[in-house]
N, C-alpha and C positions, 0 to 999 in steps of 0.2 A: 762342241758339247761332248762331254764324256759320259752322259746318261746318269749322272748322279741325281738321286731323289732327295729333296730337302727333308730334314728330320721331321718337320711339322706335317708333312704329307704321309710319312710312314705311320703316324699314330692317329690319323683321322678315323671317325666312326665310333661305334658303341663297344665299350669294353665289357669284361665279365662282371665287374663290380656294378657298373651301371645297369646291366641286364638283371642282376640279382635284385637290385633295389626296385627296378620297375616291376619284377615279378611279385615281390613282397607287397608293394603298393597295390598292385592289381588284385592280389589275394585278399588284402584287407578290405578293399572296396567291394569285392564279391561277397565276403563274409558279412560286411555291414548291410549290403543289399539283401542277403538271405535272411538276416536277423529282422530287418525291417519288414520283409515279406511275411515271415512267420508271425510277427506281431500283428501285422495287418490282417492276416488270415485268422488269428485267434480272436481279434476284435470283431471280425465279421461273423465268426461262429457264435461268439457270445451275444452279439446284437441279434442275430437271427433266433437263437434259442430263447433269449429274453422276450422277444416279441411274441413267440409262440406260447411261452409260459404266461405272459400277460393276457393274451387272448383267451387262453383256456381258463385262467383264474377268474377273469371278469365274467365269462359265460357261466361258469359254475356258480358263482355268487348270485348272478341274476336268476338262474333257475331255482336255486334254493330259496332265495327271497320271495320269488313268485309263489312257491309252494307254501311257505310259512304264512304269507298274507291270506292264503285261502283256508288256513287251519280252522277247523270247527265251523266252517261256513254252512249255513242252511238257507236254501232259497225261500224267501217269504211267500212265494206263490204256492207253496205246498211241498217243499223238499222234505226228504226223509231225515229226521234228526235222530242221532243215536240215543238210546235210552240212557238214563243216568247211570246204569250199572255197566254199560258197555265201555266206558272209558272216555278219555279226552281226545281232542284233536291232535295232541302232540304226545309222542312217547319216544324213548330212546334207550340205547344200550351203551355201556362204557367199555372200551377196549374189547370189542367183539366184531363179528361179521355175521352175515346171514347167507342162506342159500338162495339160488336164483328162483327155484320153483316152490319153496316152502311157503306156508301160510303167513303172510305179513312178516313180522319179526319174531314169531313164535319159534321158528326153526333156526335158532341162532347157533353160531359156531364160536368156540373158544379161540380159534385162530384169528389173528389180526395183523395189520401192517402198522408197526410202530405205535401200538395203542390206539389206533383209529376207532372212532365211535360210529354208532348207527343212529340216524335221525329218521323218524317215521312221522308223517303228516297225514291226517285223515280229514276229509271234507266232503260236503254234499255237492251235487251237480246242479245244472240249470238247463232248462229246455227239454222238450219232449224227445222221446226216443233216445238216440245216442247223444243228445245234447245239442245246444245251439252254438257251441264253440267259445262261450264266454268263460267256462271253467275247464281247465286242462290239467291233466296230470303231468308228471315230470317227463314223460315220453312224448308229450304233445297231443295225446288223445283226448277228445272231448268227453265229458262226464255228464250224463243225463240227469234230470231232476229225480228220477226214481232210483238212482244209484248212489253208492258211497265210493268216492275216489281215494286212492292212496298214492303218495309219493314218498318213497323210502330211499334214503341215500346211505351208501356204505362203501367201503374200500375193499378191494380184493385183487389178487394177482391175476393178470391176464395170462393167456396161453404162452406168451413169450417171457413170462416172469416179471414184466413191468406192471407195477401197481397202478390201478385206475379207480377213480370214483365212479360208482355205478348208480343208476336210477332204477329202482324196482317198482313195478306197477302191476295192477290187476288187468288181465287180458279180457277181451270180449267173451271168451269161452269160459270165464270164471276162474281160470288158472292164474299163475304168476310168471313174470319174466323180468329180466334185468338187462339193461343196455349200458355200455360205457359212456360216460359224460366227458371226462378228461383224463388223460394219461399222465404218468410221471408224478404220482402222489407220494409224498413222504409221510404225511399224516393228515387226518381230518378230525377236528375236535369241536365239541359242542358243549355250551353251558346254557342252563335254563334259568331265567329270571322268575323267581317264585314270589307271588304276592302273599305274604304271611299275615296280613292284617285281617281283622274281623270287626266290622264288615270289610270286605275287599274294596280297595281303592284303585285297583288297576295299575299300581306302581310296584315294580319288583323290589323286594327287601333283601333278597339273597340270590346270588348266582351259584348254582350247584351243577355238578355233572350228573349223569343219569344215576349213578350209584347213590349220590346224595339225596335225590328225589325219592329213590326207592327206599332209602332208609327212613325217610319221613313217613312214607306209606306204611312201612312195617311197624311203625310205632303207633299207628292208629288203633285204638281199641274198638273193634267192631261191635255193634249192638245187634242183638238178635238171640233167639232161643236155640238155634242150631248152627253148626259150623258154616253151612251154606249161607244162612241169613247173615251171619257176621262177616263173611267174605264179601257178600253182596253190598253190605253197608260200607265196608272199607273201600271197595271200588267206587261206590257212589261219592265218597268223601276224598277220593284220591287227590294228592297234591299235584298230579299232572294236570288237573283241571284248574290249578292256580297258576300255571305257567303263563305269564303275560308278555314275556320277551325272550328272545333266543339270540345268543352270540355264537357265531360259527367262525372257525379259523381253519385255513387250508394252506399247507406248505407244498409247493410244487417245484419240480426240478426239470431241467432240460436234458439234452443228450450228453453222452460221455465226452469229456474233453472240452466243454464249452466255458470253463473257467479255470484254465490250467495255471499251475504255479502259484496259487494263492493259499494263504493260511486257512485252516478249517474255521468255519463260522459256527456260532450257536444261535438258535432261534427260540425265543420264548413266545409261544403262540398267543398267550393272553397277558403278555408283559411280565417283567421280572417280579412284579409285586403280587402275582397270583399266589395266594397263600397255600393252596392245595397243589401247587405245581409238582412238588417232589413226589406226592402220592397219587398223582393223576397221570398215568402213562401216556406219553405222546405229546404232552403240552410243552415239553422242552426237547428240542432236537439238536444234538451236537454232531457236527459232521465228522469229527474225529472218531466217533463211536460207530459210524456207518461202515458197511463193508467197502473195501477200496474202490470197487467199480462204481459206487454211488458218490464218491468224493469228486471235488474239482468240477462241479457242474453248476451251471447258472441256476439260481434259486430265487424264489420270491414268496413272501408270506402275504396271504390275502385274508382280510378280516371284515366282518359285517355284523351289525346288531339290528335286529328286526323286532319291532313291537307288533304283537299280534292284534288283529282287528276284531276278531270274533271271540266272545267269551264262551267257554265250554259250560255245559250244564252243571248245575250244582249237585 
């Protein structure tokens, strides 16, 4: 033997070309796996945020609905009914906010979150002392038969800048306080169904925002010899006492980055056919008009219509 190595043996193994091909294929597989992982993570974040938004929205609507069904309630066993001049069980403000400690909605603020409204509900209590627990305000406190309860809903910025729906209520000491109900609020909108018939039939003829109801009140020609008597008559005949139904709409969002890479959406809170939409701030939210940090988030619109059970005094 002369030690000669066959040609086929000299070229056995992996060459440079094969190595480069293998590296490219490996990189492609790695990139595909990373993309799949990123997509799966985005879906996971979106699913989690959507679940939290759904829970918050359902809870808020349940709380608001419970308050509305108690509006203008008076215990037949001897509860305190408001006088005809005191006003109705329902009142509201359009594109406003209120303070935590101010009296009811009297201490209103011109600042608001995307035109969010204020909804105030007043009702009588039940049970001796601090109540028997059958009538609760929005904070969960029982209202006694000798008391007048309040549940006021409005939107304000939290300490961290996140907007939240708050519940404002009267404290045991006679003051006022407000607690957060749900965070991540884009806007909170309210329409009031007014029974315009005479005599009233309990069916809403028109749905108006708070400014619309206020305009009807301002058009009432009060009767009386003095300005005070005429104002008292206007309050007695207020159209707030003709509100027989309430529609609420709440747009909530999740955390940042929970709906990445999607086109901006537009939300019509009372549907595209709402005639006063252009003139009613907050009833149409376009994500493209929001600040960048609020875009690409999981969002959901919650709506409810509640017929009022109790008729306010005439």
